[in-house]
Structure formats: C-alpha cells, structure tokens
C-alpha positions as CSV (number, residue, x, y, z in Angstrom):
1,X,4.0,-113.5,86.1
2,X,7.6,-114.2,87.0
3,X,7.9,-116.9,84.4
4,X,6.6,-114.6,81.8
5,X,9.3,-112.1,82.8
6,X,12.0,-114.6,82.4
7,X,10.6,-115.7,79.1
8,X,10.7,-112.1,77.7
9,X,14.3,-111.9,79.1
10,X,15.3,-115.0,77.1
11,X,13.7,-113.6,73.9
12,X,15.6,-110.4,74.4
13,X,18.8,-112.3,74.8
14,X,18.0,-114.3,71.6
15,X,17.7,-110.9,69.8
16,X,20.9,-109.8,71.5
17,X,23.1,-112.7,70.2
18,X,21.5,-112.6,66.8
19,X,22.0,-108.9,66.2
20,X,25.7,-109.2,67.8
21,X,26.5,-111.9,65.3
22,X,25.4,-109.7,62.2
23,X,26.9,-106.5,63.5
24,X,30.3,-108.1,64.3
25,X,30.5,-110.1,61.1
26,X,29.5,-106.9,59.0
27,X,32.2,-104.8,60.5
28,X,35.5,-105.1,58.6
29,X,38.9,-105.6,60.6
30,X,40.1,-102.5,59.0
31,X,37.3,-100.4,60.3
32,X,37.9,-102.0,63.8
33,X,41.6,-101.0,63.7
34,X,40.4,-97.5,62.8
35,X,38.1,-97.4,65.8
36,X,40.9,-98.7,68.0
37,X,43.1,-95.8,66.8
38,X,40.2,-93.3,67.6
39,X,40.1,-94.7,71.1
40,X,36.4,-95.4,70.8
41,X,34.7,-97.0,74.0
42,X,34.5,-100.7,73.5
43,X,37.0,-100.7,70.6
44,X,39.7,-102.7,72.5
45,X,37.1,-105.5,73.4
46,X,35.8,-105.3,69.7
47,X,39.5,-105.7,68.5
48,X,40.0,-108.7,70.7
49,X,36.8,-110.4,69.4
50,X,37.7,-109.9,65.7
51,X,41.3,-111.2,66.2
52,X,39.8,-114.5,67.1
53,X,36.6,-114.6,65.0
54,X,36.2,-118.3,65.3
55,X,35.9,-118.3,69.1
56,X,33.8,-115.1,68.9
57,X,31.2,-116.9,66.7
58,X,31.3,-120.1,68.9
59,X,30.5,-118.0,72.0
60,X,27.5,-116.2,70.2
61,X,26.2,-119.5,68.8
62,X,26.4,-121.2,72.2
63,X,24.7,-118.2,73.9
64,X,22.0,-118.0,71.2
65,X,21.2,-121.7,71.3
66,X,21.1,-121.9,75.1
67,X,18.6,-119.0,75.4
68,X,16.4,-120.3,72.5
69,X,16.3,-123.7,74.1
70,X,15.5,-122.1,77.4
71,X,12.8,-120.0,75.8
72,X,11.2,-122.9,74.1
73,X,11.1,-125.0,77.3
74,X,9.7,-122.2,79.4
75,X,7.1,-121.4,76.7
76,X,6.0,-125.1,76.7
77,X,5.6,-125.2,80.4
78,X,3.7,-122.0,80.4
79,X,1.4,-123.1,77.6
80,X,0.7,-126.6,79.0
81,X,-0.3,-125.0,82.4
82,X,-2.8,-122.8,80.8
83,X,-3.9,-124.8,77.7
84,X,-3.4,-128.5,78.7
85,X,-2.6,-131.0,75.9
86,X,-2.7,-128.5,73.1
87,X,-0.3,-126.2,75.0
88,X,3.0,-127.7,73.5
89,X,1.8,-127.3,70.0
90,X,0.6,-123.7,70.4
91,X,3.9,-122.9,72.3
92,X,6.1,-124.2,69.4
93,X,4.0,-122.3,66.8
94,X,3.8,-119.0,68.5
95,X,7.4,-119.1,69.8
96,X,8.7,-119.8,66.2
97,X,6.9,-116.7,64.9
98,X,8.0,-114.6,67.9
99,X,11.7,-115.6,67.7
100,X,11.6,-115.2,63.9
101,X,10.4,-111.6,64.2
102,X,12.0,-110.4,67.5
103,X,14.9,-112.7,67.7
104,X,16.2,-112.8,64.2
105,X,14.7,-110.5,61.6
106,X,14.3,-107.3,63.7
107,X,17.8,-107.4,65.5
108,X,19.6,-108.6,62.3
109,X,18.1,-105.7,60.3
110,X,19.1,-103.2,63.1
111,X,22.5,-104.6,63.2
112,X,23.1,-104.3,59.6
113,X,22.1,-100.6,59.6
114,X,24.1,-99.8,62.8
115,X,26.8,-102.4,62.8
116,X,29.5,-100.1,64.2
117,X,27.4,-98.6,67.0
118,X,26.0,-102.1,68.1
119,X,29.5,-103.9,67.8
120,X,31.0,-101.3,70.2
121,X,28.2,-101.8,72.7
122,X,28.1,-105.5,72.7
123,X,31.8,-106.3,72.5
124,X,32.7,-105.9,76.3
125,X,29.7,-108.1,77.2
126,X,30.7,-110.8,74.6
127,X,34.4,-110.8,75.8
128,X,33.1,-111.5,79.3
129,X,30.9,-114.2,78.2
130,X,33.7,-115.8,76.2
131,X,35.9,-116.1,79.2
132,X,32.9,-117.4,81.3
133,X,32.1,-120.2,78.6
134,X,35.9,-120.7,78.1
135,X,35.7,-124.6,78.5
136,X,32.8,-125.0,76.1
137,X,34.5,-122.4,73.7
138,X,37.7,-124.2,73.8
139,X,36.1,-127.6,73.2
140,X,34.2,-126.5,70.2
141,X,37.1,-124.5,68.8
142,X,39.5,-127.7,68.9
143,X,36.7,-129.6,67.2
144,X,36.3,-127.2,64.3
145,X,40.1,-126.8,63.9
146,X,40.3,-130.6,63.6
147,X,37.5,-130.6,60.9
148,X,39.3,-127.8,59.2
149,X,42.5,-129.7,59.1
150,X,40.8,-132.8,57.8
151,X,39.3,-130.9,54.9
152,X,42.7,-129.5,54.0
153,X,41.1,-126.4,52.6
154,X,42.8,-123.0,53.6
155,X,39.5,-121.2,53.1
156,X,38.6,-118.2,51.2
157,X,40.4,-114.8,51.8
158,X,38.6,-112.6,54.1
159,X,38.7,-109.6,51.8
160,X,39.1,-110.0,47.9
161,X,40.3,-107.5,45.4
162,X,36.9,-107.2,43.9
163,X,35.2,-106.5,47.3
164,X,37.8,-103.8,48.0
165,X,37.2,-102.0,44.7
166,X,33.4,-102.3,45.3
167,X,33.9,-100.7,48.8
168,X,35.9,-97.8,47.3
169,X,33.1,-97.3,44.7
170,X,30.5,-97.3,47.5
171,X,32.8,-94.9,49.5
172,X,32.7,-92.5,46.6
173,X,28.8,-92.7,46.3
174,X,28.6,-91.9,50.0
175,X,31.0,-89.0,49.8
176,X,33.6,-90.5,52.0
177,X,36.1,-90.9,49.2
178,X,36.8,-88.4,46.5
179,X,36.6,-89.4,42.8
180,X,40.3,-88.8,42.3
181,X,41.1,-91.0,45.3
182,X,38.9,-93.8,43.9
183,X,40.8,-93.6,40.6
184,X,44.1,-93.8,42.3
185,X,43.2,-96.8,44.4
186,X,41.8,-98.5,41.3
187,X,45.0,-97.8,39.5
188,X,47.1,-99.3,42.3
189,X,45.1,-102.6,41.8
190,X,45.6,-102.4,38.0
191,X,49.3,-101.7,38.4
192,X,50.0,-105.2,39.6
193,X,48.4,-106.8,36.6
194,X,50.4,-104.7,34.0
195,X,53.8,-105.5,32.4
196,X,56.5,-103.5,30.9
197,X,55.2,-104.1,27.4
198,X,51.8,-102.6,28.4
199,X,53.1,-99.1,29.0
200,X,56.4,-98.8,27.2
201,X,57.1,-96.2,24.5
202,X,57.7,-98.4,21.5
203,X,61.1,-98.4,19.8
204,X,59.9,-96.4,16.7
205,X,59.1,-93.5,19.0
206,X,62.3,-93.7,21.0
207,X,65.0,-91.1,20.3
208,X,68.4,-92.7,20.4
209,X,72.1,-91.8,19.3
210,X,75.1,-93.7,18.1
211,X,77.5,-93.8,21.0
212,X,80.5,-93.2,18.8
213,X,79.5,-89.7,18.0
214,X,81.1,-86.8,19.8
215,X,79.5,-84.4,22.3
216,X,79.9,-81.6,19.7
217,X,78.3,-83.6,16.9
218,X,75.3,-84.6,19.0
219,X,74.7,-81.5,20.8
220,X,72.5,-79.7,18.1
221,X,70.4,-82.8,17.7
222,X,70.0,-83.3,21.5
223,X,68.9,-79.6,22.1
224,X,66.1,-80.2,19.4
225,X,64.7,-82.9,21.7
226,X,63.2,-82.6,25.1
227,X,64.7,-85.7,26.5
228,X,67.0,-85.8,29.5
229,X,68.0,-89.5,29.1
230,X,69.0,-90.9,25.7
231,X,69.7,-94.6,24.8
232,X,72.9,-95.1,23.0
233,X,73.7,-97.8,20.3
234,X,76.8,-99.0,18.5
235,X,75.7,-100.0,15.0
236,X,72.1,-101.0,15.3
237,X,69.5,-98.9,17.1
238,X,67.9,-102.3,18.4
239,X,71.2,-103.0,20.4
240,X,71.4,-100.5,23.3
241,X,74.6,-100.5,25.3
242,X,74.4,-97.2,27.1
243,X,72.3,-94.4,28.4
244,X,73.3,-90.7,27.9
245,X,72.2,-88.3,30.7
246,X,71.7,-84.7,29.5
247,X,73.4,-83.6,32.8
248,X,76.6,-85.5,31.8
249,X,76.6,-83.9,28.2
250,X,76.4,-80.4,29.7
251,X,79.1,-81.3,32.1
252,X,81.4,-82.4,29.2
253,X,80.7,-79.1,27.5
254,X,81.8,-77.0,30.5
255,X,84.9,-79.2,31.0
256,X,85.8,-78.5,27.2
257,X,85.3,-82.2,26.3
258,X,83.5,-81.6,23.1
259,X,85.5,-84.3,21.2
260,X,84.8,-87.0,23.8
261,X,82.4,-89.8,22.5
262,X,78.9,-90.1,23.9
263,X,79.8,-93.6,25.2
264,X,82.6,-92.4,27.2
265,X,80.2,-90.3,29.3
266,X,77.4,-92.7,29.3
267,X,76.0,-94.9,32.1
268,X,75.1,-98.6,32.2
269,X,71.5,-99.2,31.0
270,X,69.0,-101.2,32.9
271,X,67.2,-103.9,31.0
272,X,63.8,-105.2,31.5
273,X,62.0,-108.2,29.8
274,X,58.7,-107.5,28.0
275,X,56.7,-109.5,30.5
276,X,58.2,-108.0,33.6
277,X,55.5,-106.9,36.2
278,X,55.4,-103.3,36.7
279,X,55.6,-103.6,40.4
280,X,58.8,-105.6,40.1
281,X,60.2,-103.1,37.6
282,X,59.3,-100.3,40.0
283,X,61.1,-101.9,42.7
284,X,64.1,-102.6,40.6
285,X,64.4,-99.2,39.2
286,X,64.1,-97.7,42.6
287,X,66.7,-100.0,44.1
288,X,69.1,-99.1,41.4
289,X,68.3,-95.4,41.3
290,X,67.3,-95.5,37.6
291,X,64.9,-93.3,35.8
292,X,64.7,-95.2,32.6
293,X,64.7,-99.0,31.6
294,X,65.3,-100.5,28.2
295,X,62.6,-103.2,27.5
296,X,64.1,-105.9,25.2
297,X,62.8,-109.1,23.6
298,X,64.0,-112.8,24.0
299,X,67.1,-111.8,21.8
300,X,68.0,-108.9,23.9
301,X,66.8,-106.3,21.2
302,X,65.2,-103.1,22.1
303,X,61.5,-103.0,21.7
304,X,60.7,-99.9,23.9
305,X,61.6,-97.9,26.9
306,X,59.9,-97.3,30.3
307,X,60.6,-94.3,32.5
308,X,59.9,-93.9,36.1
309,X,57.5,-91.1,35.0
310,X,55.5,-93.7,33.0
311,X,55.3,-95.9,36.0
312,X,54.1,-93.1,38.2
313,X,51.5,-92.1,35.6
314,X,49.9,-95.5,35.8
315,X,49.3,-94.7,39.6
316,X,48.5,-91.0,39.7
317,X,47.4,-90.2,36.0
318,X,49.1,-88.3,33.3
319,X,52.0,-86.1,34.5
320,X,53.0,-83.2,32.3
321,X,56.0,-80.9,32.8
322,X,56.8,-77.6,31.3
323,X,58.3,-79.0,28.1
324,X,55.5,-81.5,27.5
325,X,52.7,-80.8,25.0
326,X,49.4,-81.8,26.5
327,X,47.6,-83.9,23.9
328,X,44.0,-83.6,23.1
329,X,42.0,-86.5,24.1
330,X,39.3,-86.8,21.4
331,X,38.1,-83.8,19.4
332,X,34.9,-84.0,17.3
333,X,35.8,-82.2,13.9
334,X,33.0,-83.2,11.6
335,X,29.3,-84.0,12.1
336,X,28.2,-83.2,8.4
337,X,28.2,-86.8,7.3
338,X,27.8,-90.2,8.9
339,X,29.6,-91.3,10.9
340,X,31.3,-88.3,12.9
341,X,35.0,-87.9,12.5
342,X,37.2,-87.4,15.5
343,X,40.7,-86.0,15.7
344,X,43.3,-86.9,18.2
345,X,47.0,-86.9,19.2
346,X,48.8,-90.2,18.5
347,X,49.5,-90.5,22.3
348,X,45.8,-90.6,23.0
349,X,44.8,-93.8,24.9
350,X,42.3,-96.3,23.2
351,X,39.8,-95.9,26.1
352,X,38.9,-92.4,24.9
353,X,38.5,-93.5,21.3
354,X,36.3,-96.5,22.5
355,X,34.1,-94.3,24.4
356,X,33.6,-91.6,21.6
357,X,33.1,-94.2,18.8
358,X,31.1,-96.6,20.9
359,X,33.3,-99.6,19.9
360,X,35.7,-102.1,21.5
361,X,39.1,-102.3,20.0
362,X,41.8,-104.9,20.5
363,X,44.5,-103.9,22.9
364,X,44.4,-102.6,26.4
365,X,42.5,-99.4,27.3
366,X,45.8,-97.6,28.1
367,X,47.5,-98.4,24.9
368,X,48.2,-95.4,22.7
369,X,46.4,-95.1,19.4
370,X,49.8,-95.0,17.5
371,X,50.8,-98.3,19.2
372,X,47.6,-99.8,18.2
373,X,47.9,-98.8,14.5
374,X,51.5,-99.8,14.4
375,X,50.5,-103.2,15.8
376,X,48.2,-103.7,12.7
377,X,50.4,-102.5,9.9
378,X,53.8,-103.1,11.4
379,X,55.2,-100.1,9.7
380,X,55.4,-96.3,10.1
381,X,52.5,-94.9,7.9
382,X,52.9,-91.7,6.0
383,X,50.9,-88.5,6.3
384,X,47.6,-88.7,4.5
385,X,47.4,-92.5,4.4
386,X,44.0,-94.1,5.0
387,X,43.6,-97.4,6.9
388,X,40.8,-99.5,7.8
389,X,40.8,-101.9,10.8
390,X,38.3,-103.3,13.3
391,X,35.5,-101.4,11.7
392,X,37.0,-98.0,12.0
393,X,38.8,-95.8,9.4
394,X,42.0,-94.2,10.5
395,X,43.4,-91.2,8.5
396,X,47.0,-90.4,9.3
397,X,46.9,-86.7,9.5
398,X,50.5,-86.2,10.5
399,X,53.4,-88.6,10.8
400,X,57.2,-88.4,10.9
401,X,59.8,-90.9,10.1
402,X,59.7,-92.1,13.7
403,X,56.2,-91.9,14.8
404,X,52.4,-91.2,14.3
405,X,51.6,-87.7,15.6
406,X,48.0,-86.9,14.6
407,X,45.1,-89.1,13.4
408,X,41.5,-88.9,12.4
409,X,39.2,-91.8,13.3
410,X,35.5,-92.7,12.3
411,X,33.3,-95.6,13.0
412,X,32.6,-96.9,9.3
413,X,30.3,-99.6,10.6
414,X,27.8,-96.9,11.4
415,X,27.6,-95.7,7.8
C-alpha cells in the first residue's frame, strides 16, 4: 500500500512539472512584469524564473524526468511482484497511458487555460528546486550554452511584430483593449515602415510664395489661405529657400514693416529626402523644433511637404482644426445604372475607395485619391475630364490650377 502511495505521488509530480512548463512558457514576460507591479503573491519568484528561462526549463525537465523514471521503476517492481514475468510489459503499457493522460494531456490543458494562476502558484516551489538542483542545472546550462555558441545562431526573437499585433487583436475580441486603442497600436507599427514620400502633400497642392514679395503684397493672398507656414522660393517654386510663419508676418505688420520682403522675416527650412523613415523625420523635427519639412528629390527640388500634424495623424488618425473642412470619405450618388457611382473629396484615402468598389488599386492604402490620379497622368486635370485607369473610371468633378478637389469614381469592370 505504501508503494502505491509513492507511485501516485510520483505521477502527481509528473503532472506538476508538465503543467508548470506549459503555464510558464505560455505567460509572457510583459504580463509577468505587470503581475510584479501589482504585487501578486508569487510574482517575485515568477519574475526570477522568467529572467533565466533556460535554467527554469532545465530545472523542470530534470524534475520531470526523475519522477517519470522513478514512477516507471516503481510500477515495474509492483507489477512484477503481482503478475510475475508479464509484469514489466503490463507496467510499461499501463504507465504510458496513465502518464499520457494524467501526467501530460490533463495538466498541460489546464495550464494553458489557467496559465497565470498556475504560474504564480508553482513559481516559489520551482525557485527552491532550482537552488536544490543547482549543480545539475549549472552543468546542463553550461552544456547548452556551449552548443548554442557552436551553432552560431542568435535564435529567434521572443516576441515578433506579427505576434504583438495578433495579441492586440485578441485583446480587442476579449474586451480588454478598445477598438481605438488597437488602431493606434497598429498605426505605431505601420509608422516605422512609412517614409516621407508616403504621407507628404505633393508639390502641386503646396501653397508657396516668392520670397522677394513684400509683406503688404503677400498679405491678401495669405489671408485667403488657411496655412500658418508657407514655403518661400526665389525664382522656381521647386527651389525652396525659406519658410514664412504667419506669426512673423503679423509681427511685421504691427511693427509697420509692410515693405519688408518675405525672405527677410522667414526661417531656414528643414529638408527631408523622399525615402526618410517617418520615425527618423519625427525625431529630427522634434529635435529642431520644426512643424514643417520640405521633402526633396535627389536634385534638391521640392516634391512635397510634411507637417508635424501629418506625422501625428499617422499615429492617432485624422486631426481637424476649426479651419479644416472635414472631407467626405465615400458617398454613393448613383445606383440607377451599373456600376454604382461614388463621389469623394480629393483628399480621400485609397483604402476607402477600394472598400467601396471592391478593387485593389496601386499605391498605398493611405495615399490620397488626388495623388493616385496625378501619379497616373502626371499633370493637373481639368474639371469635367474623364479618365480610365486600373479598371475604374474617374470623373474630375472639381479641380483648380493647383489640385484635384472632388472626383466621381465607378468600377467599369463590373459593367
């Protein structure tokens, strides 16, 4: 009877080690740090184990193998005493099934479901065991380190970007993360992949002034616009050499300097190459206390501008102030014929068009429809002009000499 008790104890310990391994591996280091901040019982021991996951796993595997070997030996002895020569065979078969069910499947399933609770419970025991088995743990740890160095492989990252994004998605489904929070987190990851050319306002839509003009000459034109920072050029609007701040223009007026040139009250521009990553551009603009950057090509010619607001919008979504017109995304205006016709502002992003039309267009989802059209025809279209590209028909409803303001789009492939 005493032998049977010890056998059951060893089987329990087998399940303990198997479940502990699954629970501890399933729990992320970020969550462990959160538990430590919450002062959860067992969190300190859990943090200590996760800090050295290699020794943690070695300790668990040593313990699991010892108890499984002990259980196998004891079961064989018990079966031989009662069944004779067939005892060892019966013991091996029966113990394999028992360990599989009660030492592997059941504890691992429970550990997956209650990883946090189980990890906090077993961590103090495993820390104590790791110290008791320190000589063996140290020996196996040195051996695995040696094998790792021989392979020369740095190993896979513990957490990948796709895993984090998937975790955020699961968090939203479970209600622990709001939809807006998920969108912002995903934008942060996308931010690192974007370049200045991906979000810039293209040159044809940039309002600029000649720097030799006086304050009095430029004032009426400036007041018709809603910009507080205006690029200045000398002869060619592609060659920017200053930035006029509306504040400085107003200061010049109050100081009766209406005859001063715009260049004399301008500031040095910040230039950014087309392929500059947004995170680098954000850091540079912040360090230099700039709100606008001139995006230039290899020849130093202006191709667009990026503002701090543009950068922030990539992180938090569209930002509209009191002077901004909030553009319509996609408005269905005709369902009489086939296909349906949609009307939208030239600043509408391609992703909304793709969703409405059920198509995939060239360009990035965040590209504006005006930028997409200009990329195809390489000129400013006139109002009323009809264009066909990538299986869709684009009617320029309204355009100025500088930009496309309103368009109508339909999917002609569905006709």
